[in-house]
mmCIF file as gemmi writes it, N, C-alpha and C atoms, coordinates in Angstrom:
data_model
loop_
_atom_site.group_PDB
_atom_site.id
_atom_site.type_symbol
_atom_site.label_atom_id
_atom_site.label_alt_id
_atom_site.label_comp_id
_atom_site.label_asym_id
_atom_site.label_entity_id
_atom_site.label_seq_id
_atom_site.pdbx_PDB_ins_code
_atom_site.Cartn_x
_atom_site.Cartn_y
_atom_site.Cartn_z
_atom_site.occupancy
_atom_site.B_iso_or_equiv
_atom_site.pdbx_formal_charge
_atom_site.auth_seq_id
_atom_site.auth_asym_id
_atom_site.pdbx_PDB_model_num
ATOM 1 N N . UNK Axp A 1 ? 24.735 0.706 5.245 1 0 ? 1 A 1
ATOM 2 C CA . UNK Axp A 1 ? 23.86 1.746 5.73 1 0 ? 1 A 1
ATOM 3 C C . UNK Axp A 1 ? 23.169 1.25 6.998 1 0 ? 1 A 1
ATOM 4 N N . UNK Axp A 2 ? 23.401 1.942 8.102 1 0 ? 2 A 1
ATOM 5 C CA . UNK Axp A 2 ? 22.874 1.517 9.399 1 0 ? 2 A 1
ATOM 6 C C . UNK Axp A 2 ? 21.346 1.538 9.452 1 0 ? 2 A 1
ATOM 7 N N . UNK Axp A 3 ? 20.715 2.512 8.823 1 0 ? 3 A 1
ATOM 8 C CA . UNK Axp A 3 ? 19.25 2.575 8.809 1 0 ? 3 A 1
ATOM 9 C C . UNK Axp A 3 ? 18.668 1.341 8.142 1 0 ? 3 A 1
ATOM 10 N N . UNK Axp A 4 ? 19.26 0.918 7.041 1 0 ? 4 A 1
ATOM 11 C CA . UNK Axp A 4 ? 18.803 -0.29 6.35 1 0 ? 4 A 1
ATOM 12 C C . UNK Axp A 4 ? 18.921 -1.506 7.258 1 0 ? 4 A 1
ATOM 13 N N . UNK Axp A 5 ? 20.034 -1.622 7.954 1 0 ? 5 A 1
ATOM 14 C CA . UNK Axp A 5 ? 20.237 -2.761 8.859 1 0 ? 5 A 1
ATOM 15 C C . UNK Axp A 5 ? 19.197 -2.752 9.969 1 0 ? 5 A 1
ATOM 16 N N . UNK Axp A 6 ? 18.948 -1.589 10.569 1 0 ? 6 A 1
ATOM 17 C CA . UNK Axp A 6 ? 17.969 -1.5 11.659 1 0 ? 6 A 1
ATOM 18 C C . UNK Axp A 6 ? 16.581 -1.902 11.199 1 0 ? 6 A 1
ATOM 19 N N . UNK Axp A 7 ? 16.175 -1.429 10.036 1 0 ? 7 A 1
ATOM 20 C CA . UNK Axp A 7 ? 14.801 -1.679 9.603 1 0 ? 7 A 1
ATOM 21 C C . UNK Axp A 7 ? 14.616 -3.045 8.975 1 0 ? 7 A 1
ATOM 22 N N . UNK Axp A 8 ? 15.597 -3.533 8.239 1 0 ? 8 A 1
ATOM 23 C CA . UNK Axp A 8 ? 15.399 -4.8 7.543 1 0 ? 8 A 1
ATOM 24 C C . UNK Axp A 8 ? 15.848 -6.006 8.348 1 0 ? 8 A 1
ATOM 25 N N . UNK Axp A 9 ? 16.921 -5.896 9.1 1 0 ? 9 A 1
ATOM 26 C CA . UNK Axp A 9 ? 17.448 -7.055 9.813 1 0 ? 9 A 1
ATOM 27 C C . UNK Axp A 9 ? 17.015 -7.101 11.28 1 0 ? 9 A 1
ATOM 28 N N . UNK Axp A 10 ? 16.901 -5.97 11.908 1 0 ? 10 A 1
ATOM 29 C CA . UNK Axp A 10 ? 16.487 -5.93 13.309 1 0 ? 10 A 1
ATOM 30 C C . UNK Axp A 10 ? 14.966 -5.864 13.406 1 0 ? 10 A 1
ATOM 31 N N . UNK Axp A 11 ? 14.327 -5.383 12.359 1 0 ? 11 A 1
ATOM 32 C CA . UNK Axp A 11 ? 12.869 -5.329 12.331 1 0 ? 11 A 1
ATOM 33 C C . UNK Axp A 11 ? 12.276 -4.057 12.896 1 0 ? 11 A 1
ATOM 34 N N . UNK Axp A 12 ? 13.072 -3.028 13.027 1 0 ? 12 A 1
ATOM 35 C CA . UNK Axp A 12 ? 12.564 -1.752 13.522 1 0 ? 12 A 1
ATOM 36 C C . UNK Axp A 12 ? 11.547 -1.188 12.537 1 0 ? 12 A 1
ATOM 37 N N . UNK Axp A 13 ? 10.423 -0.686 13.07 1 0 ? 13 A 1
ATOM 38 C CA . UNK Axp A 13 ? 9.355 -0.136 12.234 1 0 ? 13 A 1
ATOM 39 C C . UNK Axp A 13 ? 8.977 1.243 12.786 1 0 ? 13 A 1
ATOM 40 N N . UNK Axp A 14 ? 9.787 2.246 12.477 1 0 ? 14 A 1
ATOM 41 C CA . UNK Axp A 14 ? 9.604 3.559 13.092 1 0 ? 14 A 1
ATOM 42 C C . UNK Axp A 14 ? 8.465 4.409 12.524 1 0 ? 14 A 1
ATOM 43 N N . UNK Axp A 15 ? 7.868 3.994 11.423 1 0 ? 15 A 1
ATOM 44 C CA . UNK Axp A 15 ? 6.818 4.799 10.791 1 0 ? 15 A 1
ATOM 45 C C . UNK Axp A 15 ? 5.457 4.192 11.105 1 0 ? 15 A 1
ATOM 46 N N . UNK Axp A 16 ? 4.741 4.815 12.032 1 0 ? 16 A 1
ATOM 47 C CA . UNK Axp A 16 ? 3.472 4.279 12.512 1 0 ? 16 A 1
ATOM 48 C C . UNK Axp A 16 ? 2.292 5.056 11.942 1 0 ? 16 A 1
ATOM 49 N N . UNK Axp A 17 ? 1.253 4.321 11.601 1 0 ? 17 A 1
ATOM 50 C CA . UNK Axp A 17 ? 0.007 4.93 11.131 1 0 ? 17 A 1
ATOM 51 C C . UNK Axp A 17 ? -0.728 5.507 12.332 1 0 ? 17 A 1
ATOM 52 N N . UNK Axp A 18 ? -1.208 6.731 12.216 1 0 ? 18 A 1
ATOM 53 C CA . UNK Axp A 18 ? -1.939 7.337 13.331 1 0 ? 18 A 1
ATOM 54 C C . UNK Axp A 18 ? -3.426 6.994 13.318 1 0 ? 18 A 1
ATOM 55 N N . UNK Axp A 19 ? -3.853 6.186 12.348 1 0 ? 19 A 1
ATOM 56 C CA . UNK Axp A 19 ? -5.261 5.802 12.256 1 0 ? 19 A 1
ATOM 57 C C . UNK Axp A 19 ? -5.506 4.348 12.655 1 0 ? 19 A 1
ATOM 58 N N . UNK Axp A 20 ? -4.451 3.543 12.674 1 0 ? 20 A 1
ATOM 59 C CA . UNK Axp A 20 ? -4.582 2.136 13.065 1 0 ? 20 A 1
ATOM 60 C C . UNK Axp A 20 ? -3.266 1.677 13.689 1 0 ? 20 A 1
ATOM 61 N N . UNK Axp A 21 ? -3.152 0.416 13.969 1 0 ? 21 A 1
ATOM 62 C CA . UNK Axp A 21 ? -1.961 -0.085 14.661 1 0 ? 21 A 1
ATOM 63 C C . UNK Axp A 21 ? -0.831 -0.509 13.726 1 0 ? 21 A 1
ATOM 64 N N . UNK Axp A 22 ? -0.937 -0.254 12.443 1 0 ? 22 A 1
ATOM 65 C CA . UNK Axp A 22 ? 0.099 -0.656 11.491 1 0 ? 22 A 1
ATOM 66 C C . UNK Axp A 22 ? 1.342 0.222 11.624 1 0 ? 22 A 1
ATOM 67 N N . UNK Axp A 23 ? 2.5 -0.391 11.407 1 0 ? 23 A 1
ATOM 68 C CA . UNK Axp A 23 ? 3.749 0.366 11.376 1 0 ? 23 A 1
ATOM 69 C C . UNK Axp A 23 ? 4.637 -0.207 10.278 1 0 ? 23 A 1
ATOM 70 N N . UNK Axp A 24 ? 5.578 0.618 9.823 1 0 ? 24 A 1
ATOM 71 C CA . UNK Axp A 24 ? 6.359 0.273 8.641 1 0 ? 24 A 1
ATOM 72 C C . UNK Axp A 24 ? 7.82 0.64 8.828 1 0 ? 24 A 1
ATOM 73 N N . UNK Axp A 25 ? 8.674 -0.067 8.12 1 0 ? 25 A 1
ATOM 74 C CA . UNK Axp A 25 ? 10.107 0.216 8.193 1 0 ? 25 A 1
ATOM 75 C C . UNK Axp A 25 ? 10.502 1.363 7.268 1 0 ? 25 A 1
ATOM 76 N N . UNK Axp A 26 ? 9.67 1.647 6.27 1 0 ? 26 A 1
ATOM 77 C CA . UNK Axp A 26 ? 9.978 2.722 5.326 1 0 ? 26 A 1
ATOM 78 C C . UNK Axp A 26 ? 8.831 3.734 5.267 1 0 ? 26 A 1
ATOM 79 N N . UNK Axp A 27 ? 9.179 4.997 5.184 1 0 ? 27 A 1
ATOM 80 C CA . UNK Axp A 27 ? 8.184 6.065 5.115 1 0 ? 27 A 1
ATOM 81 C C . UNK Axp A 27 ? 7.296 5.899 3.884 1 0 ? 27 A 1
ATOM 82 N N . UNK Axp A 28 ? 7.899 5.47 2.776 1 0 ? 28 A 1
ATOM 83 C CA . UNK Axp A 28 ? 7.149 5.252 1.539 1 0 ? 28 A 1
ATOM 84 C C . UNK Axp A 28 ? 6.004 4.257 1.76 1 0 ? 28 A 1
ATOM 85 N N . UNK Axp A 29 ? 6.272 3.2 2.507 1 0 ? 29 A 1
ATOM 86 C CA . UNK Axp A 29 ? 5.238 2.196 2.766 1 0 ? 29 A 1
ATOM 87 C C . UNK Axp A 29 ? 4.115 2.757 3.632 1 0 ? 29 A 1
ATOM 88 N N . UNK Axp A 30 ? 4.457 3.611 4.596 1 0 ? 30 A 1
ATOM 89 C CA . UNK Axp A 30 ? 3.431 4.262 5.411 1 0 ? 30 A 1
ATOM 90 C C . UNK Axp A 30 ? 2.556 5.156 4.542 1 0 ? 30 A 1
ATOM 91 N N . UNK Axp A 31 ? 3.163 5.945 3.674 1 0 ? 31 A 1
ATOM 92 C CA . UNK Axp A 31 ? 2.39 6.839 2.798 1 0 ? 31 A 1
ATOM 93 C C . UNK Axp A 31 ? 1.436 6.043 1.911 1 0 ? 31 A 1
ATOM 94 N N . UNK Axp A 32 ? 1.908 4.927 1.388 1 0 ? 32 A 1
ATOM 95 C CA . UNK Axp A 32 ? 1.063 4.07 0.555 1 0 ? 32 A 1
ATOM 96 C C . UNK Axp A 32 ? -0.088 3.501 1.388 1 0 ? 32 A 1
ATOM 97 N N . UNK Axp A 33 ? 0.198 3.081 2.606 1 0 ? 33 A 1
ATOM 98 C CA . UNK Axp A 33 ? -0.823 2.534 3.496 1 0 ? 33 A 1
ATOM 99 C C . UNK Axp A 33 ? -1.876 3.581 3.86 1 0 ? 33 A 1
ATOM 100 N N . UNK Axp A 34 ? -1.46 4.809 4.099 1 0 ? 34 A 1
ATOM 101 C CA . UNK Axp A 34 ? -2.382 5.866 4.521 1 0 ? 34 A 1
ATOM 102 C C . UNK Axp A 34 ? -3.507 6.092 3.519 1 0 ? 34 A 1
ATOM 103 N N . UNK Axp A 35 ? -3.271 5.779 2.259 1 0 ? 35 A 1
ATOM 104 C CA . UNK Axp A 35 ? -4.31 5.936 1.243 1 0 ? 35 A 1
ATOM 105 C C . UNK Axp A 35 ? -5.508 5.032 1.522 1 0 ? 35 A 1
ATOM 106 N N . UNK Axp A 36 ? -5.296 3.94 2.235 1 0 ? 36 A 1
ATOM 107 C CA . UNK Axp A 36 ? -6.399 3.037 2.569 1 0 ? 36 A 1
ATOM 108 C C . UNK Axp A 36 ? -7.439 3.728 3.443 1 0 ? 36 A 1
ATOM 109 N N . UNK Axp A 37 ? -6.989 4.656 4.274 1 0 ? 37 A 1
ATOM 110 C CA . UNK Axp A 37 ? -7.882 5.322 5.215 1 0 ? 37 A 1
ATOM 111 C C . UNK Axp A 37 ? -8.633 6.504 4.605 1 0 ? 37 A 1
ATOM 112 N N . UNK Axp A 38 ? -8.22 6.981 3.449 1 0 ? 38 A 1
ATOM 113 C CA . UNK Axp A 38 ? -8.858 8.163 2.859 1 0 ? 38 A 1
ATOM 114 C C . UNK Axp A 38 ? -10.145 7.823 2.117 1 0 ? 38 A 1
ATOM 115 N N . UNK Axp A 39 ? -10.257 6.575 1.676 1 0 ? 39 A 1
ATOM 116 C CA . UNK Axp A 39 ? -11.421 6.179 0.888 1 0 ? 39 A 1
ATOM 117 C C . UNK Axp A 39 ? -11.284 6.503 -0.59 1 0 ? 39 A 1
ATOM 118 N N . UNK Axp A 40 ? -10.201 7.173 -0.977 1 0 ? 40 A 1
ATOM 119 C CA . UNK Axp A 40 ? -9.974 7.518 -2.379 1 0 ? 40 A 1
ATOM 120 C C . UNK Axp A 40 ? -9.47 6.279 -3.107 1 0 ? 40 A 1
ATOM 121 N N . UNK Axp A 41 ? -10.148 5.922 -4.184 1 0 ? 41 A 1
ATOM 122 C CA . UNK Axp A 41 ? -9.799 4.738 -4.969 1 0 ? 41 A 1
ATOM 123 C C . UNK Axp A 41 ? -9.78 5.134 -6.442 1 0 ? 41 A 1
ATOM 124 N N . UNK Axp A 42 ? -8.686 5.761 -6.889 1 0 ? 42 A 1
ATOM 125 C CA . UNK Axp A 42 ? -8.658 6.343 -8.229 1 0 ? 42 A 1
ATOM 126 C C . UNK Axp A 42 ? -8.452 5.358 -9.377 1 0 ? 42 A 1
ATOM 127 N N . UNK Axp A 43 ? -8.084 4.123 -9.083 1 0 ? 43 A 1
ATOM 128 C CA . UNK Axp A 43 ? -7.797 3.149 -10.143 1 0 ? 43 A 1
ATOM 129 C C . UNK Axp A 43 ? -9.005 2.245 -10.33 1 0 ? 43 A 1
ATOM 130 N N . UNK Axp A 44 ? -9.711 2.407 -11.449 1 0 ? 44 A 1
ATOM 131 C CA . UNK Axp A 44 ? -10.993 1.738 -11.677 1 0 ? 44 A 1
ATOM 132 C C . UNK Axp A 44 ? -10.907 0.799 -12.874 1 0 ? 44 A 1
ATOM 133 N N . UNK Axp A 45 ? -11.432 -0.4 -12.705 1 0 ? 45 A 1
ATOM 134 C CA . UNK Axp A 45 ? -11.509 -1.366 -13.795 1 0 ? 45 A 1
ATOM 135 C C . UNK Axp A 45 ? -12.593 -0.913 -14.766 1 0 ? 45 A 1
ATOM 136 N N . UNK Axp A 46 ? -12.258 -0.819 -16.036 1 0 ? 46 A 1
ATOM 137 C CA . UNK Axp A 46 ? -13.223 -0.388 -17.049 1 0 ? 46 A 1
ATOM 138 C C . UNK Axp A 46 ? -14.203 -1.494 -17.414 1 0 ? 46 A 1
ATOM 139 N N . UNK Axp A 47 ? -13.918 -2.714 -16.977 1 0 ? 47 A 1
ATOM 140 C CA . UNK Axp A 47 ? -14.799 -3.839 -17.285 1 0 ? 47 A 1
ATOM 141 C C . UNK Axp A 47 ? -15.895 -3.997 -16.23 1 0 ? 47 A 1
ATOM 142 N N . UNK Axp A 48 ? -15.506 -3.949 -14.949 1 0 ? 48 A 1
ATOM 143 C CA . UNK Axp A 48 ? -16.487 -4.23 -13.891 1 0 ? 48 A 1
ATOM 144 C C . UNK Axp A 48 ? -16.683 -3.081 -12.904 1 0 ? 48 A 1
ATOM 145 N N . UNK Axp A 49 ? -15.957 -1.985 -13.078 1 0 ? 49 A 1
ATOM 146 C CA . UNK Axp A 49 ? -16.046 -0.8 -12.218 1 0 ? 49 A 1
ATOM 147 C C . UNK Axp A 49 ? -15.516 -0.989 -10.802 1 0 ? 49 A 1
ATOM 148 N N . UNK Axp A 50 ? -14.842 -2.091 -10.511 1 0 ? 50 A 1
ATOM 149 C CA . UNK Axp A 50 ? -14.222 -2.252 -9.201 1 0 ? 50 A 1
ATOM 150 C C . UNK Axp A 50 ? -13.064 -1.267 -9.112 1 0 ? 50 A 1
ATOM 151 N N . UNK Axp A 51 ? -12.881 -0.645 -7.942 1 0 ? 51 A 1
ATOM 152 C CA . UNK Axp A 51 ? -11.844 0.373 -7.803 1 0 ? 51 A 1
ATOM 153 C C . UNK Axp A 51 ? -10.803 -0.027 -6.764 1 0 ? 51 A 1
ATOM 154 N N . UNK Axp A 52 ? -9.628 0.579 -6.894 1 0 ? 52 A 1
ATOM 155 C CA . UNK Axp A 52 ? -8.481 0.24 -6.059 1 0 ? 52 A 1
ATOM 156 C C . UNK Axp A 52 ? -7.729 1.493 -5.646 1 0 ? 52 A 1
ATOM 157 N N . UNK Axp A 53 ? -7.018 1.404 -4.535 1 0 ? 53 A 1
ATOM 158 C CA . UNK Axp A 53 ? -6.202 2.525 -4.069 1 0 ? 53 A 1
ATOM 159 C C . UNK Axp A 53 ? -4.851 2.56 -4.759 1 0 ? 53 A 1
ATOM 160 N N . UNK Axp A 54 ? -4.429 1.419 -5.316 1 0 ? 54 A 1
ATOM 161 C CA . UNK Axp A 54 ? -3.104 1.323 -5.928 1 0 ? 54 A 1
ATOM 162 C C . UNK Axp A 54 ? -3.186 0.779 -7.344 1 0 ? 54 A 1
ATOM 163 N N . UNK Axp A 55 ? -2.307 1.29 -8.203 1 0 ? 55 A 1
ATOM 164 C CA . UNK Axp A 55 ? -2.304 0.858 -9.603 1 0 ? 55 A 1
ATOM 165 C C . UNK Axp A 55 ? -1.897 -0.602 -9.75 1 0 ? 55 A 1
ATOM 166 N N . UNK Axp A 56 ? -1.009 -1.086 -8.886 1 0 ? 56 A 1
ATOM 167 C CA . UNK Axp A 56 ? -0.592 -2.483 -8.994 1 0 ? 56 A 1
ATOM 168 C C . UNK Axp A 56 ? -1.725 -3.438 -8.635 1 0 ? 56 A 1
ATOM 169 N N . UNK Axp A 57 ? -2.61 -3.032 -7.752 1 0 ? 57 A 1
ATOM 170 C CA . UNK Axp A 57 ? -3.766 -3.862 -7.412 1 0 ? 57 A 1
ATOM 171 C C . UNK Axp A 57 ? -4.72 -3.951 -8.606 1 0 ? 57 A 1
ATOM 172 N N . UNK Axp A 58 ? -4.921 -2.84 -9.299 1 0 ? 58 A 1
ATOM 173 C CA . UNK Axp A 58 ? -5.75 -2.862 -10.503 1 0 ? 58 A 1
ATOM 174 C C . UNK Axp A 58 ? -5.108 -3.742 -11.572 1 0 ? 58 A 1
ATOM 175 N N . UNK Axp A 59 ? -3.812 -3.632 -11.754 1 0 ? 59 A 1
ATOM 176 C CA . UNK Axp A 59 ? -3.119 -4.454 -12.757 1 0 ? 59 A 1
ATOM 177 C C . UNK Axp A 59 ? -3.273 -5.937 -12.444 1 0 ? 59 A 1
ATOM 178 N N . UNK Axp A 60 ? -3.157 -6.302 -11.171 1 0 ? 60 A 1
ATOM 179 C CA . UNK Axp A 60 ? -3.335 -7.696 -10.761 1 0 ? 60 A 1
ATOM 180 C C . UNK Axp A 60 ? -4.767 -8.156 -11.05 1 0 ? 60 A 1
ATOM 181 N N . UNK Axp A 61 ? -5.732 -7.298 -10.762 1 0 ? 61 A 1
ATOM 182 C CA . UNK Axp A 61 ? -7.139 -7.595 -11.027 1 0 ? 61 A 1
ATOM 183 C C . UNK Axp A 61 ? -7.372 -7.811 -12.524 1 0 ? 61 A 1
ATOM 184 N N . UNK Axp A 62 ? -6.797 -6.943 -13.347 1 0 ? 62 A 1
ATOM 185 C CA . UNK Axp A 62 ? -7.007 -7.036 -14.792 1 0 ? 62 A 1
ATOM 186 C C . UNK Axp A 62 ? -6.464 -8.338 -15.368 1 0 ? 62 A 1
ATOM 187 N N . UNK Axp A 63 ? -5.413 -8.875 -14.767 1 0 ? 63 A 1
ATOM 188 C CA . UNK Axp A 63 ? -4.872 -10.155 -15.227 1 0 ? 63 A 1
ATOM 189 C C . UNK Axp A 63 ? -5.84 -11.298 -14.96 1 0 ? 63 A 1
ATOM 190 N N . UNK Axp A 64 ? -6.672 -11.157 -13.929 1 0 ? 64 A 1
ATOM 191 C CA . UNK Axp A 64 ? -7.61 -12.227 -13.585 1 0 ? 64 A 1
ATOM 192 C C . UNK Axp A 64 ? -9.012 -11.989 -14.147 1 0 ? 64 A 1
ATOM 193 N N . UNK Axp A 65 ? -9.256 -10.8 -14.684 1 0 ? 65 A 1
ATOM 194 C CA . UNK Axp A 65 ? -10.58 -10.442 -15.219 1 0 ? 65 A 1
ATOM 195 C C . UNK Axp A 65 ? -10.793 -11.1 -16.584 1 0 ? 65 A 1
ATOM 196 N N . UNK Axp A 66 ? -11.863 -11.871 -16.739 1 0 ? 66 A 1
ATOM 197 C CA . UNK Axp A 66 ? -12.123 -12.463 -18.059 1 0 ? 66 A 1
ATOM 198 C C . UNK Axp A 66 ? -12.496 -11.392 -19.085 1 0 ? 66 A 1
ATOM 199 N N . UNK Axp A 67 ? -12.06 -11.593 -20.299 1 0 ? 67 A 1
ATOM 200 C CA . UNK Axp A 67 ? -12.408 -10.66 -21.368 1 0 ? 67 A 1
ATOM 201 C C . UNK Axp A 67 ? -11.337 -9.689 -21.555 1 0 ? 67 A 1
């Protein structure tokens, strides 16, 4: 697949964030990044109330949270 070769091996990053200078090789990664700019943090730790934009970040936090 030529698109895969361009983005992964050549380093082309055609998906640019319009709010900052970040760019991405995959549209999915741009969409995930854009959530950082909205301020919405729906994933909340029930132990300490710290919130995250992504579920994997909360899961990582929970592994390090005592109790």
